[in-house]
Every structure is written in C-alpha cells, then in structure tokens.
C-alpha positions as CSV (number, residue, x, y, z in Angstrom):
1,M,-31.8,-6.2,-3.2
2,S,-29.7,-5.9,-6.4
3,A,-26.7,-8.1,-6.8
4,L,-23.3,-6.7,-6.0
5,P,-21.0,-5.9,-8.9
6,C,-18.0,-8.2,-9.5
7,Y,-14.6,-6.5,-10.0
8,E,-11.4,-7.5,-11.6
9,V,-8.5,-7.2,-9.1
10,F,-4.8,-7.2,-10.1
11,A,-1.5,-7.3,-8.1
12,I,1.4,-5.4,-9.8
13,R,4.9,-6.2,-8.5
14,Y,7.1,-3.1,-8.7
15,A,10.1,-3.9,-6.4
16,T,11.8,-6.6,-4.4
17,V,14.5,-7.1,-1.7
18,A,16.4,-10.1,-0.4
19,R,15.7,-11.0,3.2
20,K,16.2,-13.9,5.6
21,R,13.3,-15.8,7.2
22,H,14.1,-14.6,10.7
23,E,13.7,-11.0,9.6
24,N,10.0,-11.5,8.8
25,F,8.7,-12.6,12.2
26,I,8.8,-11.2,15.7
27,S,9.9,-14.6,16.9
28,S,11.3,-17.4,14.7
29,T,11.6,-21.0,15.8
30,D,12.9,-22.2,12.5
31,P,16.4,-23.7,13.1
32,H,17.1,-23.5,9.3
33,D,17.1,-19.8,8.6
34,G,17.1,-19.3,4.9
35,P,16.2,-16.8,2.2
36,M,12.7,-15.3,2.3
37,P,12.6,-12.4,-0.1
38,M,10.0,-9.6,0.0
39,D,8.1,-8.4,-3.0
40,Y,6.3,-5.0,-3.2
41,F,2.9,-4.6,-4.8
42,V,0.3,-2.1,-5.7
43,W,-3.2,-3.3,-6.6
44,L,-5.8,-2.2,-9.1
45,I,-9.5,-2.8,-8.8
46,R,-11.5,-2.4,-12.1
47,G,-15.2,-2.8,-13.0
48,N,-18.7,-1.4,-12.8
49,G,-17.4,1.8,-14.3
50,K,-14.8,2.3,-11.6
51,C,-11.0,2.1,-11.5
52,V,-9.5,2.2,-8.0
53,L,-5.8,2.0,-7.2
54,V,-4.8,0.6,-3.8
55,D,-1.5,2.1,-2.6
56,T,1.1,4.0,-4.6
57,G,4.5,2.4,-3.9
58,F,7.8,4.2,-3.9
59,N,10.2,5.9,-6.4
60,Q,13.8,5.4,-7.3
61,L,15.1,7.9,-4.8
62,T,13.5,5.9,-2.0
63,A,14.7,2.6,-3.5
64,D,18.3,3.8,-3.5
65,K,18.0,5.2,0.1
66,R,16.5,2.0,1.5
67,Q,18.5,-0.4,-0.8
68,R,15.5,-1.9,-2.5
69,Q,15.5,-3.0,-6.1
70,L,12.9,-1.0,-8.0
71,L,11.7,-3.0,-11.0
72,R,9.4,-0.4,-12.5
73,C,7.5,2.7,-11.5
74,P,4.3,1.4,-9.9
75,I,2.3,4.2,-11.5
76,G,3.8,3.8,-14.9
77,A,3.2,0.0,-14.6
78,L,-0.6,0.7,-14.8
79,E,-0.1,0.9,-18.5
80,G,0.0,-2.9,-18.5
81,L,-3.7,-2.7,-17.6
82,E,-4.3,0.1,-20.1
83,I,-4.7,2.6,-17.3
84,Q,-3.3,6.1,-17.3
85,A,-2.5,8.0,-14.1
86,E,-4.8,10.8,-15.1
87,Q,-7.8,8.4,-15.2
88,L,-7.6,7.5,-11.6
89,Q,-10.1,9.3,-9.4
90,D,-9.9,7.1,-6.3
91,V,-6.8,5.9,-4.6
92,I,-6.9,3.9,-1.4
93,I,-3.9,4.4,0.9
94,T,-3.8,1.4,3.2
95,H,-1.3,3.1,5.5
96,M,1.4,5.8,5.2
97,H,4.6,3.7,5.2
98,Y,7.1,4.6,2.5
99,D,6.3,1.6,0.3
100,H,2.6,2.3,0.2
101,A,2.2,6.0,0.1
102,G,4.8,7.4,-2.4
103,N,4.3,8.8,-5.9
104,I,1.3,10.9,-4.9
105,D,2.6,13.7,-7.0
106,L,2.1,11.4,-10.1
107,L,-1.7,11.2,-9.6
108,P,-3.0,14.7,-10.3
109,S,-6.7,13.8,-10.5
110,A,-7.0,11.4,-7.6
111,R,-8.8,11.5,-4.3
112,F,-6.9,9.7,-1.6
113,H,-8.9,7.6,0.9
114,V,-7.1,7.1,4.2
115,Q,-8.0,6.5,7.8
116,S,-8.1,9.5,10.1
117,A,-6.1,7.6,12.7
118,E,-3.3,7.0,10.2
119,I,-2.9,10.7,9.4
120,S,-2.9,11.5,13.1
121,F,-0.3,8.8,13.6
122,A,2.0,9.9,10.8
123,T,2.0,13.5,11.9
124,G,1.7,13.1,15.7
125,R,3.8,12.6,18.7
126,Y,4.9,9.0,18.0
127,M,7.0,10.3,15.1
128,L,9.4,11.6,17.7
129,Y,10.6,8.0,18.1
130,P,13.0,6.6,15.5
131,P,11.8,3.0,15.6
132,L,8.2,4.2,14.8
133,R,9.1,6.8,12.2
134,H,11.7,4.7,10.4
135,S,9.1,3.2,7.9
136,F,7.7,6.6,7.0
137,N,9.1,9.0,4.4
138,V,8.5,12.5,5.5
139,E,8.1,13.8,2.0
140,D,5.2,11.3,1.4
141,V,3.6,12.6,4.6
142,V,4.0,16.2,3.6
143,N,2.5,15.3,0.2
144,I,-0.6,13.8,1.7
145,V,-0.9,16.9,4.0
146,R,-0.8,19.0,0.9
147,G,-3.6,16.9,-0.4
148,V,-5.6,17.7,2.7
149,Y,-5.3,21.4,2.0
150,Q,-6.2,20.8,-1.7
151,Q,-9.3,19.0,-0.5
152,R,-8.2,15.8,-2.2
153,V,-8.0,13.6,0.9
154,V,-11.1,11.7,2.1
155,F,-10.9,10.7,5.7
156,H,-12.5,7.5,6.9
157,D,-13.1,6.7,10.6
158,G,-13.4,2.9,10.8
159,N,-15.1,0.6,8.3
160,S,-16.9,2.1,5.3
161,E,-18.2,1.2,1.8
162,L,-16.3,3.0,-0.9
163,Y,-18.6,1.7,-3.6
164,P,-20.9,-1.3,-3.7
165,G,-18.6,-4.3,-3.6
166,I,-15.5,-2.3,-2.4
167,E,-15.2,-1.9,1.4
168,L,-12.5,-0.4,3.6
169,V,-11.9,-2.2,6.9
170,K,-9.7,-0.7,9.7
171,V,-7.5,-3.2,11.4
172,G,-4.7,-1.2,12.9
173,G,-1.8,-3.2,14.5
174,H,0.9,-2.6,12.0
175,T,0.2,1.1,12.2
176,A,-2.5,3.1,14.0
177,G,-4.8,3.4,11.0
178,L,-4.0,0.4,8.7
179,Q,-7.0,-0.5,6.6
180,V,-7.5,-3.5,4.3
181,V,-9.7,-3.6,1.2
182,R,-12.5,-6.1,0.7
183,V,-13.6,-6.6,-2.9
184,H,-16.4,-8.6,-4.4
185,T,-15.3,-10.7,-7.4
186,D,-16.5,-13.6,-9.5
187,R,-15.0,-16.0,-7.0
188,G,-16.6,-14.2,-4.0
189,W,-15.1,-11.7,-1.6
190,I,-11.4,-11.3,-1.5
191,V,-9.3,-9.2,0.9
192,L,-6.2,-7.2,-0.1
193,A,-4.5,-7.5,3.3
194,S,-1.6,-5.1,2.6
195,D,0.5,-5.2,5.8
196,A,-2.2,-6.7,8.0
197,S,-0.3,-9.8,6.9
198,H,3.0,-9.4,4.9
199,Y,3.3,-13.1,4.2
200,Y,0.9,-16.1,4.2
201,A,3.0,-17.5,7.0
202,N,2.4,-14.5,9.3
203,L,-1.3,-15.2,9.2
204,E,-1.1,-18.9,9.3
205,Q,1.3,-19.1,12.2
206,D,0.0,-16.2,14.3
207,S,3.5,-14.8,14.1
208,P,3.5,-11.0,13.3
209,F,5.9,-9.1,11.2
210,P,8.5,-7.3,13.4
211,I,7.4,-3.8,12.4
212,V,4.3,-3.3,14.5
213,L,2.7,-0.7,16.7
214,N,0.3,-2.9,18.6
215,V,1.0,-6.7,18.6
216,G,-2.5,-7.5,20.0
217,E,-4.3,-5.5,17.3
218,M,-2.2,-7.2,14.7
219,L,-3.1,-10.7,16.0
220,D,-6.8,-9.6,16.2
221,G,-6.4,-8.4,12.6
222,Y,-5.6,-11.9,11.5
223,R,-9.0,-13.0,12.8
224,T,-10.7,-10.0,11.1
225,L,-9.1,-11.0,7.7
226,L,-10.4,-14.5,7.9
227,N,-13.9,-13.4,9.0
228,L,-14.2,-11.2,5.9
229,V,-13.8,-14.0,3.3
230,P,-15.2,-17.4,2.5
231,S,-11.8,-19.1,3.0
232,P,-8.1,-18.4,3.7
233,D,-7.5,-18.7,-0.1
234,H,-9.3,-15.4,-0.5
235,V,-6.8,-13.4,1.6
236,I,-4.0,-11.8,-0.4
237,P,-0.9,-10.9,1.7
238,G,0.9,-7.7,1.0
239,H,4.4,-8.7,0.3
240,D,4.6,-12.5,-0.3
241,P,6.4,-13.6,-3.6
242,L,4.1,-16.7,-3.5
243,V,1.2,-14.5,-4.7
244,R,2.9,-14.4,-8.1
245,Q,3.1,-18.2,-8.1
246,H,-0.4,-18.8,-7.0
247,Y,-2.3,-16.6,-9.4
248,P,-2.4,-16.5,-13.2
249,I,-0.3,-13.9,-15.1
250,Y,-2.2,-11.2,-16.8
251,G,-0.8,-9.9,-20.1
252,S,2.9,-9.9,-20.7
253,E,5.0,-12.0,-18.2
254,D,7.5,-9.1,-18.1
255,A,4.8,-6.8,-16.6
256,D,4.7,-8.7,-13.4
257,I,0.9,-8.5,-13.1
258,V,-1.3,-11.3,-11.7
259,A,-5.1,-11.6,-11.7
260,L,-6.5,-12.1,-8.2
261,H,-10.2,-12.3,-9.2
262,I,-9.4,-15.7,-10.8
263,P,-9.1,-18.8,-8.6
264,P,-5.6,-19.7,-7.6
265,L,-3.6,-22.1,-9.7
266,M,-3.3,-24.5,-6.8
267,N,-5.0,-25.4,-3.6
268,L,-3.7,-22.9,-1.0
269,G,-5.0,-24.9,1.9
270,T,-1.6,-26.2,2.7
271,K,0.8,-24.3,4.9
272,H,3.1,-21.9,3.0
273,G,5.9,-21.9,5.5
274,R,6.7,-22.0,9.2
275,C,8.3,-19.3,11.3
C-alpha cells in the first residue's frame, strides 16, 4: 500500500464578534461570566496537486445584518496563500449555516461537496420554524440549489474519501448534515471540526453550543472527533480564538492565517476553559 500524501492545512480568520461565555454553552455553571469572543474561519487544504477550500464564509451584507465584524473577504483572503478563486475546483461545505456557505457566487469554477441530508434540511419542512432557520441565509441556500441545477454540487451520503488523505465524516447534531474534514498531514491526521465543536471547551466539557438540532448527536460527535485523531491536540474547533494563539502564523501577521499542519506552539493537553 502506498503512503498517504501529507497536506498543508491553513485556518484563515475572516470575521469576529464579541460574546459572553454563557452564550456559548447550552448550560453554564461558571459563576464568573465573562467575555468569550467568537472568531470565524475558512480553511484551505493544499498538497499532492490539490487545493481544497473548506467553507466559504459570509459577505459584508450578512455581516451588517447580523452585526458581525467582517475583517476581510474570506475568498479574497486566499491571496495570502497565493491562491486565486478561479483555481479552486473543490469546495467542501461543512453545513449550510450563513457563516459557512456564503460567497458561492465568487467561486465560478468550483464543485461544492455537501451532505445530502444538509440540503434536505436547509430546503425542507424544518425551515418553517424560526429557531431552526435563523442561522441560514436564504440567498445562500438558493445559490447552492442553483449549483445543483448547474451540476456543480456533489452529494455525499455519510462518510467518504474526497482524495487520498482527505476524508469527509458526517456527524450531524448541530445540523442534520454537518460534516467534518479529516486531513493527513506531517503531524498525522487532523480534523477540521467546524461546528461539531465551536470551542475547545465545548468538546472538553461535553457542553454543546446552544444552536443544535440534536443534542445527543452532537455529544456523540465529540466522541467521533476524538476517535478520528491520535490526540485531542489534532482536533481544530471551528470558532475558537485560541486556534490563532496555538498555531504558528503563516505569512504576514495582518493576514490572520495560521498553519495547522505544524505542531501547536504549546501543549494543548490542559483544559482551555470551563463552562
């Protein structure tokens, strides 16, 4: 059997918002509620002749509507990795929430990899209910449906291998078709958890983020994440500002890009925070 390729993996921060700790957990037992901001990332996988974008972020219109601070266009920010939007042929959409599935119109050459269950969820009966549709942007959903009609959407039903060393793993919980991305790197397998765990503390404390379709599936998803990697240090949460502290900067500091295929700058075995 030939050796698996090793990829470079980068996290690009494109937006942020101020939050309090109690907002990030279904239940909080911390008597000292304090600031716990949320960062927004897209991720780029590069190597073995492939360049794969994971998630597509949101634009200024959405940032204004939802009162988020947009730091940069997540697609334009790929220039910090010397990548142009036209070069991208494969884009993984972990799920269809507004902060993960916008800007599709800026990727004219891409195929979009998404779980069948997620498209059914985002276009089905549960969108009748405001608490469940709140995190979706209808224009993003319409754009991905257009992509279906243009034969630019690749449907996945459960776990699959995109390329050797790049795997999609369906975990659900947060949404009906949430998928995480397992990538083989020089430091072994890592998992881009996206919203399977927003923060390190959600995973460590078995305390889910409040936006969740199925709490049991989200808790099961934490076990799935840990079973996919050699250690908890190889799980990359989807929104934690600590990611930028733990991993080395790539390129200009102003670009807000960190390299995830390089071992963290510190031992992550200690707890990152308690709910």
